[in-house]
BAVEX-667226 format. One line per 5 residues: number of its first residue (from 1); their letters; for each residue x, y, z of N, C-alpha, C. Coordinates in pm, whole numbers, plus 32768, in hexadecimal, padded with zeros to 4 digits. Layout:
<rs>
NUM> a> X:Y:Z:X:Y:Z:X:Y:Z  ...
</rs>
This chain:
<rs>
1> mavsd> 7C4C:8449:7F04:7CC2:8482:7F40:7D3D:8439:7F0A  7D98:8480:7ED4:7E10:8447:7E96:7E75:8418:7EFD  7ECC:83C0:7ED0:7F3E:8395:7F21:7FAE:83F9:7F07  7FD4:8441:7F6C:8037:84AD:7F5B:80C6:8478:7F67  8124:84CD:7F41:81B2:84AB:7F53:81D1:8495:7FE7
6> tdlse> 8191:84E2:803C:81A4:84D2:80CD:8173:8448:80F9  80FF:841E:80C4:80CA:8399:80E4:812D:832D:80B8  8160:8339:803E:81BE:82D7:800B:823E:82D4:805D  826B:8347:808A:82E2:834E:80E1:82C8:8309:8166  8251:831B:819D:822C:82DC:821C:8226:8244:820C
11> iqkvl> 81ED:8216:819D:81E8:8185:8182:8276:814F:8178  82CB:8194:812E:8356:8168:811F:839E:8164:81A5  8387:81C8:81F8:83C6:81CE:827C:83A2:8153:82CF  8324:812E:82CD:82F7:80B9:831B:8331:8038:82E1  832C:8028:825D:8353:7FAA:821F:83E9:7F96:8210
16> taedl> 8437:7FFE:8228:84C8:7FF0:8223:8508:7FFD:82AD  84B7:8000:8315:84EB:800D:839D:8541:7F93:83C0  85AA:7FAB:840B:8605:7F40:8437:85BB:7ED5:8486  855D:7EFF:84D7:8515:7EA2:852E:8489:7E84:84F7  8483:7E63:8476:8404:7E44:8435:83CE:7DC2:846F
21> agpvf> 8372:7DD2:84C9:8333:7D5F:850A:82B1:7D8E:8547  8263:7D32:8572:81E7:7D56:85B1:817C:7D78:854B  8118:7DBF:8577:80A2:7DDB:8524:80B9:7E4D:84C0  80FE:7E30:8454:811E:7E95:83EE:809F:7ED2:83B3  803E:7E7C:8395:7FBF:7EAA:835B:7F7B:7F0D:83B9
26> aelrq> 7F74:7EEB:8438:7F36:7F43:849B:7F83:7FC6:84A9  8005:7FBE:84A3:8059:8036:84AD:803D:8095:8439  8036:805F:83BE:801B:80B2:834A:7F8E:80EE:834F  7F2D:809F:8379:7EA4:80D2:8383:7E9B:8141:83EB  7EE6:8132:8456:7EE6:8199:84BF:7F29:821A:848D
31> rlpkl> 7F97:820D:8446:7FE0:8282:8415:7F98:82C9:83A2  7F4F:827B:8350:7F0F:82B3:82D9:7E7A:828B:82D6  7E2C:82BE:8333:7DA0:8294:833E:7D45:82C5:82CD  7D72:8328:8282:7D1E:835D:8215:7D19:82FF:819E  7D78:82A2:8197:7D7D:8244:8127:7D32:81C4:8146
36> swtqc> 7CFD:8188:80DF:7CBF:8104:80E9:7D30:809D:80E2  7D32:803E:813F:7D9D:7FDB:8146:7D65:7F4E:8134  7DAC:7EFE:80E6:7D8D:7E71:80D3:7E0F:7E23:80E3  7E07:7DB1:8123:7E7C:7D5C:8136:7E64:7CD6:80F3  7ECB:7CA3:80AF:7EBF:7C20:806F:7F4A:7BE6:805B
41> dasdv> 7F4E:7B6F:8022:7FCB:7B2F:7FFE:7FF6:7B66:7F75  8076:7B77:7F5F:80A6:7BAE:7EE0:807D:7B58:7E69  806E:7AD8:7E7E:8046:7A80:7E0F:7FB4:7A94:7DE6  7F68:7ADE:7E35:7EDC:7AFB:7E15:7ECC:7B6E:7DB2  7F38:7BB5:7D94:7F31:7C2A:7D3C:7F85:7C10:7CBF
46> ceppf> 7F44:7C19:7C4C:7F89:7BFC:7BCC:7FD7:7C74:7B96  7FA8:7CEC:7BB2:7FE5:7D64:7B7C:806C:7D7F:7BBE  80C7:7DC0:7B75:8147:7DE4:7BB1:8131:7E4A:7C22  8180:7E43:7C8C:816F:7EA0:7CFC:8198:7F2E:7CD7  815C:7F8D:7D1D:8183:801A:7D0F:820A:802E:7D54
51> lsfaa> 8218:7FF1:7DC9:8295:7FF1:7E15:82AE:7F64:7E49  832B:7F3F:7E54:834D:7EBC:7E87:83B9:7EC9:7EF2  83A3:7E83:7F5F:8401:7E82:7FCF:8424:7DF2:7FED  847F:7DDA:8048:84AE:7D53:8065:843C:7CF5:808B  83E1:7D1F:80E0:8378:7CC6:8111:82ED:7CE3:80D7
56> fdihl> 82DC:7D55:8096:8258:7D7D:8066:825F:7DC0:7FDD  81F3:7DB1:7F91:81DC:7E01:7F19:816A:7E60:7F38  816F:7ED4:7EF9:8106:7F38:7F08:80C3:7F4B:7E80  803F:7F3F:7E80:7FEE:7F5A:7E0A:7F8E:7FCA:7E2E  7F77:8023:7DD1:7F19:8091:7DE8:7E92:806D:7DAA
61> idtad> 7E27:8090:7DF0:7DA3:8074:7DBB:7D54:80F5:7DA6  7D04:80F2:7D3D:7CAE:8162:7D18:7C1E:8134:7D2E  7BD8:8177:7D87:7B4D:8153:7DA4:7AED:81C1:7D77  7B1B:8218:7D1E:7ACA:828A:7CF4:7A52:8260:7C9F  7A61:81F9:7C4E:79F3:81CB:7BFB:79A8:815B:7C44
66> hcvqi> 794D:811D:7BFF:78FD:80B3:7C3E:794E:8037:7C5E  79B8:801E:7C14:7A0B:7FA8:7C2A:7A93:7FD1:7C60  7AC3:7F86:7CC0:7B49:7F9D:7CF6:7BAE:7F69:7C90  7C18:7FB6:7C79:7C80:7F89:7C1E:7D09:7FB4:7C50  7D6E:7F6B:7C26:7DF8:7F8D:7C47:7E22:8000:7BEB
71> tsdpa> 7E6B:805E:7C24:7E9D:80D0:7BD6:7F31:80E6:7BF5  7F75:8122:7B98:8000:8149:7BAF:800B:81E0:7BC3  7F99:8221:7BCB:7F94:82B2:7BD9:7F6B:82D9:7C67  7FC9:8308:7CB8:7FA8:832E:7D41:7F3C:839A:7D49  7F31:83EE:7CE3:7ECB:8456:7CE3:7E3E:841C:7CD9
76> ratgv> 7E30:83A5:7CA0:7DAD:8363:7C94:7D95:82FF:7D06  7DFD:82DC:7D4C:7DF4:8274:7DB4:7DA9:82A7:7E2F  7D52:8251:7E62:7D09:8271:7EDD:7D27:820B:7F49  7D78:81AA:7F26:7D99:8143:7F87:7E16:80F6:7F61  7E3A:809A:7FBA:7EB6:804E:7FAB:7E9D:7FBC:7FCA
81> ilakk> 7EDB:7F66:7F7A:7EDE:7ED8:7F9A:7F6C:7EBB:7FCF  7F70:7E83:8046:7FED:7E56:8083:7FF7:7DC0:8069  804C:7D99:800C:8058:7D0D:7FE3:80D5:7CD0:801F  80C2:7C71:807A:8132:7C31:80BF:8172:7BC8:8068  81F7:7BD1:805C:8243:7B6E:8010:825F:7AF6:806A
86> n> 8267:7A82:802D:8286:7A07:807A:831A:79F2:8084
</rs>
């Protein structure tokens, strides 16, 4: 299942909210349950982010093949890494 423009808009809405606090990861998982979600520190990911916000980077993951890989193609993406910046 691809990451749609609507999904990306929803992610942006959450991560640019004025009152960005609390369980952001849980909020995104609740709003977009069809996607696979992973949370980590931004320093754990070497690849450039697909989207970058003040407190988080977003990386898209492709799990279609046997190995999970980072992708820049939302049409191939089946999940999201929410990478928290320090």
